[in-house]
Structures are given as C-alpha cells and as structure tokens.
C-alpha positions in Angstrom: 48.4 46.2 105.6 47.7 49.3 103.6 49.2 52.5 105.1 47.0 55.5 105.7 49.6 58.0 104.3 52.9 58.2 102.5 54.2 60.7 105.0 57.6 59.6 106.5 57.6 59.0 110.2 61.0 59.0 112.0 61.1 57.1 115.3 64.0 57.9 117.5 64.9 55.2 120.0 67.5 54.7 122.7 69.1 51.7 124.3 68.1 50.7 127.9 70.6 50.3 130.6 70.4 46.6 130.3 70.9 46.7 126.5 74.0 48.9 126.9 75.5 46.5 129.5 74.8 43.4 127.4 76.6 45.1 124.5 79.6 45.6 126.9 79.6 42.2 128.6 78.3 40.0 125.7 75.7 37.9 127.5 72.7 38.5 129.8 74.3 36.2 132.3 77.5 38.1 132.5 75.5 41.3 132.7 73.5 40.0 135.6 76.7 39.0 137.4 78.1 42.4 136.9 75.0 44.2 138.2 74.5 42.0 141.2 78.2 42.0 142.0 78.1 45.7 142.3 75.0 45.7 144.5 72.5 46.5 141.8 69.0 45.2 141.4 69.0 43.1 138.2 65.2 42.7 138.3 64.9 46.5 138.1 67.1 46.6 135.0 65.1 43.7 133.5 61.8 45.3 134.1 62.9 48.6 132.6 64.1 46.8 129.5 60.9 44.8 129.1 58.7 47.8 129.5 60.7 49.7 126.9 60.6 46.9 124.4 56.9 46.4 124.9 56.3 50.1 124.3 58.6 50.0 121.3 56.7 47.0 119.8 53.4 48.8 120.1 54.8 52.0 118.8 56.4 50.4 115.7 53.2 48.4 115.0 51.0 51.5 114.9 53.4 53.7 113.1 54.1 51.2 110.3 50.3 51.0 109.7 50.1 54.7 109.5 53.0 55.8 107.3 56.5 55.1 106.0 58.5 54.4 109.2 62.2 54.9 109.6 63.7 53.8 113.0 66.9 55.6 114.2 68.9 55.0 117.3 69.9 58.1 119.2 73.6 57.7 118.4 72.8 58.3 114.7 70.5 61.4 115.1 73.3 64.0 114.7 74.1 62.6 111.2 70.6 62.0 110.0 69.1 64.2 107.4 65.4 64.9 108.3 63.0 65.9 105.6 61.0 69.1 106.0 57.7 67.2 106.1 58.9 64.3 108.4 56.9 63.6 111.5 59.3 62.8 114.4 58.3 60.5 117.3 60.7 60.1 120.2 60.5 57.0 122.5 62.7 57.5 125.5 63.5 59.8 128.3 63.2 63.7 128.4 66.9 64.1 127.5 66.3 62.2 124.2 63.6 64.7 123.3 65.9 67.7 124.0 68.8 66.1 122.0 66.5 65.4 119.0 64.9 68.9 118.9 68.3 70.6 118.2 68.6 68.7 114.9 65.1 69.7 113.6 63.9 72.8 111.8 60.2 72.8 110.9 59.4 69.2 111.9 56.9 68.4 114.7 58.0 66.2 117.5 55.8 63.8 119.5 57.4 62.6 122.8 56.3 59.2 124.0 57.0 57.9 127.5 57.9 54.2 127.4 57.6 53.7 131.2 55.3 56.3 132.9 55.7 54.5 136.3 59.4 55.2 136.1 59.9 58.4 134.2 58.1 61.7 135.0 58.3 62.7 131.4 57.9 66.5 131.4 58.6 66.4 127.6 56.8 63.0 127.1 53.1 63.7 127.4 52.0 60.6 125.5 52.1 56.8 125.8 52.3 54.3 122.9 48.6 53.7 123.2 47.9 57.5 122.6 49.5 57.4 119.2 46.4 56.3 117.3 44.8 59.6 118.3 47.8 61.9 118.5 49.5 61.0 115.2 46.5 61.6 112.9 45.6 64.9 114.7 49.2 66.1 114.3 49.3 65.0 110.7 46.2 66.9 109.8 47.3 70.0 111.8 44.6 70.0 114.5 46.8 69.0 117.4 48.3 71.8 119.5 52.1 72.4 119.1 54.2 74.3 121.6 57.2 76.4 120.5 60.5 75.8 122.2 63.1 78.5 122.2 66.7 77.3 121.8 70.1 78.8 122.4 72.9 79.0 119.9 76.7 79.4 120.3 78.4 80.8 117.2 82.2 80.8 117.2 84.5 83.1 115.3 85.6 80.3 113.1 82.0 79.6 111.9 81.2 76.6 114.1 77.8 76.6 115.7 76.2 74.6 118.6 72.6 74.5 119.6 71.3 74.0 123.1 67.7 73.0 123.9 68.1 73.1 127.7 71.4 74.8 128.2 74.9 75.5 126.9 78.1 75.2 129.0 81.3 77.2 128.4 84.3 76.4 130.4 87.0 73.8 131.1 86.6 70.1 130.0 87.5 69.0 133.6 85.3 71.7 135.1 88.5 73.3 136.6 89.0 77.0 136.6 88.2 78.6 133.3 89.8 81.9 132.2 88.0 84.2 129.7 86.7 87.7 129.0 82.9 88.0 129.3 81.1 90.8 127.6 77.4 91.6 128.4 76.1 94.6 126.5 78.7 97.3 126.7 80.3 95.9 129.9 83.3 93.5 129.9 85.1 91.7 132.6 87.9 89.2 132.9 86.8 86.2 134.9 88.0 83.0 136.5 85.2 80.5 137.3 84.1 76.9 136.9 82.2 77.8 133.8 79.3 79.7 132.4 75.8 78.1 132.0 73.3 79.6 129.5 69.8 78.3 130.1 66.6 78.3 128.0 63.1 78.5 129.4 62.8 74.8 128.8 66.0 74.2 130.8 65.0 76.5 133.6 64.0 73.5 135.8 67.4 71.8 135.2 70.9 73.2 135.7 69.7 76.8 136.2 67.4 75.7 139.0 70.2 73.9 140.9 72.5 76.9 140.6 69.9 79.2 142.0 69.0 76.8 144.7 72.6 76.9 145.9 72.6 80.7 145.9 69.3 80.9 147.7 70.7 78.5 150.4 73.7 80.7 151.0 71.6 83.8 151.1 69.3 82.3 153.7 72.2 81.2 155.8 73.6 84.8 155.7 70.2 86.3 156.4 69.7 88.0 153.0 66.0 88.8 152.5 66.1 89.5 148.8 66.4 86.0 147.2 67.8 85.6 143.7 65.1 84.5 141.2 64.1 84.4 137.6 61.1 85.9 135.9 57.9 83.8 136.5 57.2 84.4 132.8 60.4 82.5 131.8 58.8 79.7 129.8 59.6 77.4 126.8 58.6 80.2 124.4 60.4 83.1 126.0 62.5 85.1 123.6 65.4 85.5 126.0 67.9 83.3 127.9 69.7 83.5 131.2 73.4 83.2 131.9 75.0 82.4 135.2 78.6 82.1 136.1 79.5 79.2 138.4 81.8 79.9 141.3 83.3 83.2 140.0 86.6 83.9 141.7 87.6 87.5 142.6 91.2 88.5 142.3 93.5 91.3 141.2 92.9 90.4 137.6 89.4 88.8 137.7 86.1 90.2 138.7 82.7 89.0 139.8 80.3 91.8 138.7 78.8 90.1 135.6 77.7 86.8 137.0 74.0 86.6 136.2 71.8 88.2 133.6 69.6 88.0 130.5 70.5 87.3 126.9 68.2 88.6 124.1 68.3 89.2 120.4 69.5 92.7 120.9 71.9 91.8 123.7 73.9 88.6 123.1 76.6 87.3 125.4 80.2 87.3 124.1 83.0 85.3 125.6 86.7 85.3 124.5 88.8 82.3 125.7 92.0 82.7 127.6 92.5 79.0 128.1 95.6 77.3 126.7 93.9 73.9 126.5 90.9 71.9 127.6 88.5 74.8 126.9 85.1 73.4 125.7 81.6 74.4 124.8 78.8 71.7 124.9 75.1 71.6 125.2 72.5 69.6 127.0 75.0 67.6 129.0 76.5 66.0 125.9 80.2 66.7 126.7 81.4 64.1 124.2 80.0 66.4 121.4 81.9 69.5 122.6 83.5 72.2 120.5 87.1 73.2 121.6 87.3 76.7 123.1 90.9 77.6 123.6 93.0 80.8 123.3 92.1 82.8 120.3 88.5 81.4 120.2 85.6 83.7 120.7 81.9 82.9 120.9 78.6 84.7 120.7 75.7 83.2 122.6 72.2 84.2 121.5 68.8 82.9 120.4 68.7 80.2 117.8 66.8 81.2 114.6 64.9 77.9 114.6 62.5 76.9 117.3 61.5 73.5 118.4 57.9 72.3 117.7 56.7 70.0 120.5 53.3 68.3 120.2 51.2 68.6 123.3 
C-alpha cells in the first residue's frame, strides 16, 4: 500500500496490566491464578487487554498507510530522539500523554483513548477511528492545537527536570524534608512532607487534592474564606502554583510561605538541608528522580518549551 506522506509518525504505546503481569509470571494461566488468588477479576484484566490490542491494531493499520511509522513503548520514550517534524500519537492513559509531552519540543501530539468506556481521557480526545480525520488535518495544519505550559526544575549542578502536571521536591520516603524556601525576596527554613509545584494542566490532580484537604479543615473550623486558585488557571497559563504539604512550625522552621504563585519574574528557589534521601521528581515518576541532598539548590520556573496538544 502506498503511503500518503513520508512524514514520520511516532506511536507511543504502553503495556496493559495483563501484559505486565504475564511478563512477570511467564504464562497467562499463572497470571490468571495470581489475579484470582488475590481476589481480582481476571475477566476485567482480559477485557482491558483485548480492548487495548484492538485499538492498537486499528491505530497501526491506519498510521502505516499514512506515513513512516515508528512504534515506541513508553519505557523507551526518555531515550528516544524525536525529529522536529515528527507527528506523535499516544495510545494509552492520560499519564502517558503527560510523560510524553516533556520530551517534545515543537512536535504536535495526538492523544488516543484506547478504551473510552474505561478511561475518562481528559488528554485523550480521540479514538482510533478518529485518526483518519485528525491525522491529515494535523499534518496540513488546519487542526486546532492547544498550548500546554510546563514547569522546569534547574539545579545548581546543571541538571534539569520538566514537569507537565507537577514537580515534587522532598524526601524519597515522603518523611520530613528540611530545606530553605525562597519566594521573591522572602526566605524561610521549613520542615514539611514536601513541596508540590503544579501547572495549569495538573491543577485537577495533586493540587486539587491538597486544596480539598485544606478546604475540609477550614469548613470544620468555621472559616468562611476558603482557599482557592484563580479560575483563569488553565493549561496555557504563564504561571504555576506551589504548595507546601504539612508544614511544621517549630523554633527553627516556619509556615509563612506555604502557598503561592511562580512566574517568569518570580521563580521559586529551594536549598536542600537533607543529608540523604532528598529527591525531585515529576508527574509521579519517582523512579526517574534527581537527588536533592545537602549542598543542592534548585530553581523552579516555567519551561521554555510548551507542549502542543491536538484537540
């Protein structure tokens, strides 16, 4: 079959729960025994796997007919060199979209929901059957693309880390973290269970849960003024929010600087006072962390690049 274009299309995939378990237990029979022995519903795992593989088959079939297709599993994305003109298609859950965006620069990303009955897919507006319309429109530039602001952590040793939803700074074990936090011209030594920096895209995730807890406490205490973020805080917003989890007041640590905005002109700076287990990671990927121990300092601000999500 003759391709419609020589443009390279990179398809990012992920293993299903069943596929991961089969890789661990060698056979589907042993996997079924493990799932059911622990009270799980094997049919649910099987249905999810079948739905994903069906969507994958239809996605690959169309993309191969359209351009030069390269299929990459999620575990290899961090080491893959994307071309500037590549068109990226993600087939998986929302988290896979977020974790792919951080490795892109100018490339457009199309999020495909493999199982709309199972996944809400806030970042997955399309199905495999939509690709025959969406891909040509994206390729020719007539499809709308939404900009996604990302956060960036820059350490004093030159290491960088990008967060699409959020960045966490704290202890590997989520125990008490010690550090000096500087927001603007104000600094404070703190002890907490970590700092979360959220983008507009991540506002409905970790940040939302932290604020929900604060609101619940305020309501119980009869506080009328509830903590909230700007209603204009969207994917494209040119600022971030930081929040300190469980700040502990003591003779040497304060709790004044526990929530605020980060902008281009007002980054957040943090100096570690942790002898060991200090980490920085993004988007829930703790295994891809950067060490953040005594002597390390980090500046959190806006990433120069923005994500380009096809809508």
